[in-house]
C-alpha atoms as one frame of an Amber mdcrd trajectory, in Angstrom:
protein
  23.370   6.536  39.679  20.630   7.727  38.898  17.686   8.908  41.532  14.869
   9.766  41.393  13.371  13.893  41.357  10.610  13.991  43.189   8.974  17.153
  42.013   5.844  18.444  43.837   2.605  16.240  43.796   1.945  13.447  41.495
   0.162  15.005  38.462  -2.441  11.470  38.555  -3.088   8.147  40.608   0.033
   6.205  42.350   1.932   7.516  44.766   4.072  10.169  44.366   7.245   8.289
  43.983   5.290   6.293  41.273   4.434   9.608  39.912   7.859  10.696  39.817
   9.371   6.976  38.435   6.470   7.951  35.900   7.923  11.350  35.277  11.492
   9.899  35.123  10.850   7.304  32.542   9.232   9.682  30.137  12.288  11.773
  30.170  14.804   9.027  29.300  12.766   7.406  27.287  13.215   9.602  24.296
  16.262   9.958  25.079  18.102   7.090  24.871  15.618   6.720  21.671  17.631
   9.658  20.411  20.639   7.922  21.064  19.683   4.897  18.949  18.316   6.596
  16.398  21.890   8.705  16.308  23.481   4.835  16.665  21.504   3.619  13.507
  21.941   5.900  11.115  25.754   5.691  11.649  25.409   3.310   9.488  26.688
   4.929   7.026  26.786   2.424   3.704  22.647   1.649   4.670  20.773   4.948
   4.289  17.825   3.728   5.766  15.358   5.801   7.957  14.685   4.457  11.589
  11.429   3.539  10.547  12.934   1.706   7.583  15.070  -0.487  10.042  11.738
  -0.715  12.200  10.540  -2.208   8.979  13.135  -4.397   8.840  12.866  -5.500
  12.762   9.081  -5.912  12.371   9.367  -8.126   8.921  12.857 -10.136  11.211
  10.558 -10.831  13.639   7.548 -12.121  11.403   8.298 -13.185   8.405   5.781
 -13.465   5.947   3.744 -10.768   7.545   0.931  -8.464   5.532   1.493  -5.279
   4.304  -1.735  -4.058   6.408   0.335  -5.870   9.741   3.263  -3.857   9.032
   1.924  -0.529   8.412  -0.996  -1.064  11.674   2.955  -2.267  13.970   4.777
   0.650  12.773   1.487   3.293  12.856   1.448   4.361   9.542  -0.897   4.132
   6.913  -0.138   1.831   4.097   0.297   3.639   1.394   3.037   4.843   3.234
   3.940   1.409   4.371   3.205   0.389   0.077   6.386   3.116  -0.326   8.940
   2.403   1.967   8.550  -1.414   1.685   8.864  -0.188  -2.059  12.009   1.369
  -1.717  13.722  -1.705   0.730  12.320  -4.318  -2.198  14.341  -2.182  -4.641
  17.174  -2.419  -2.487  16.874  -6.266  -2.107  15.977  -5.956   1.632  13.213
  -7.401   1.403  10.463  -9.472  -0.394   7.640  -9.593  -1.624   5.664 -12.859
  -2.648   2.308 -13.759  -3.025   0.257 -16.006  -0.626  -0.161 -19.521  -1.834
  -3.573 -19.486   0.518  -4.971 -15.900  -0.520  -4.388 -14.890  -3.927  -4.821
 -11.370  -3.171  -2.774 -10.930   0.301   0.844 -10.350  -0.996   3.487 -11.717
   1.501   6.717  -9.959   3.223  10.104 -11.029   4.223  13.415  -9.652   4.800
  15.870 -10.771   2.365  19.741 -12.485   3.496  21.285  -9.006   2.600  18.464
  -7.239   5.192  19.165  -9.837   7.610  22.480  -9.132   8.084  21.934  -5.048
   7.477  19.859  -5.462  10.278  22.346  -7.010  12.364  25.429  -4.909  12.064
  23.430  -2.112  12.323  21.846  -3.688  16.000  25.451  -4.474  16.439  27.287
  -0.498  16.400  24.160   0.324  18.995  24.504  -2.482  21.277  28.814  -1.652
  21.415  27.587   1.596  21.436  26.305   0.985  24.243  28.096  -0.783  25.934
  30.541   1.895  25.705  28.348   4.057  27.739  27.561   1.284  30.167  30.855
   0.197  30.748  31.912   3.463  32.415  29.388   1.918  35.381  30.488   0.353
  38.488  29.427  -3.190  39.128  26.585  -1.896  41.700  24.874   0.304  39.393
  25.057  -2.409  36.113  23.301  -4.644  38.346  20.766  -1.964  40.297  20.279
  -0.755  36.472  20.240  -4.603  34.734  17.521  -5.307  37.938  15.691  -1.683
  37.000  14.903  -3.164  33.554  13.113  -6.165  34.978  11.369  -4.782  37.009
   9.817  -2.094  34.447   9.199  -5.055  31.427   6.779  -6.621  34.513   5.329
  -3.782  35.160   4.726  -3.325  31.080   3.367  -6.528  31.192   3.910  -9.150
  28.687   4.686  -8.930  24.606   3.010 -10.235  22.068   4.746 -12.823  19.760
   6.412  -9.286  17.675   7.556  -7.909  20.362   4.541  -5.216  20.939   2.658
  -5.007  24.564  -0.450  -6.115  24.707
């Protein structure tokens, strides 16, 4: 069971408990992300990097997105996004099409093969996480679920693409 470890006075505003929670979240989130990266990479047949999986996930949620929107969401430059998308197009995981309303704009969508790969990878990560969480008691799982709802609420609403507003 997780406990809040308070290490002295809070570094910023808020209560000591809020500061301790913030500190613990900042310690745990990178560990959780490492876990997810390892699980995503374990899809050996995929040969995709985590940023490439993020591209597929974004495009699955945002069919027809532009290259600049993708680059902005992922946090990479336009040329880097273009190179990454080019590799995914060559592998048949992403499709580029022209925008019928704006000639110079290219729309990006995930192909059925890209969607299938993304779902296999997500299913593998969910199964592994489920396996780890199965070691917890029902009370611990209920507490964790409640804490995640509270954290989601504290972070505020997300936009249509899953990013925080």
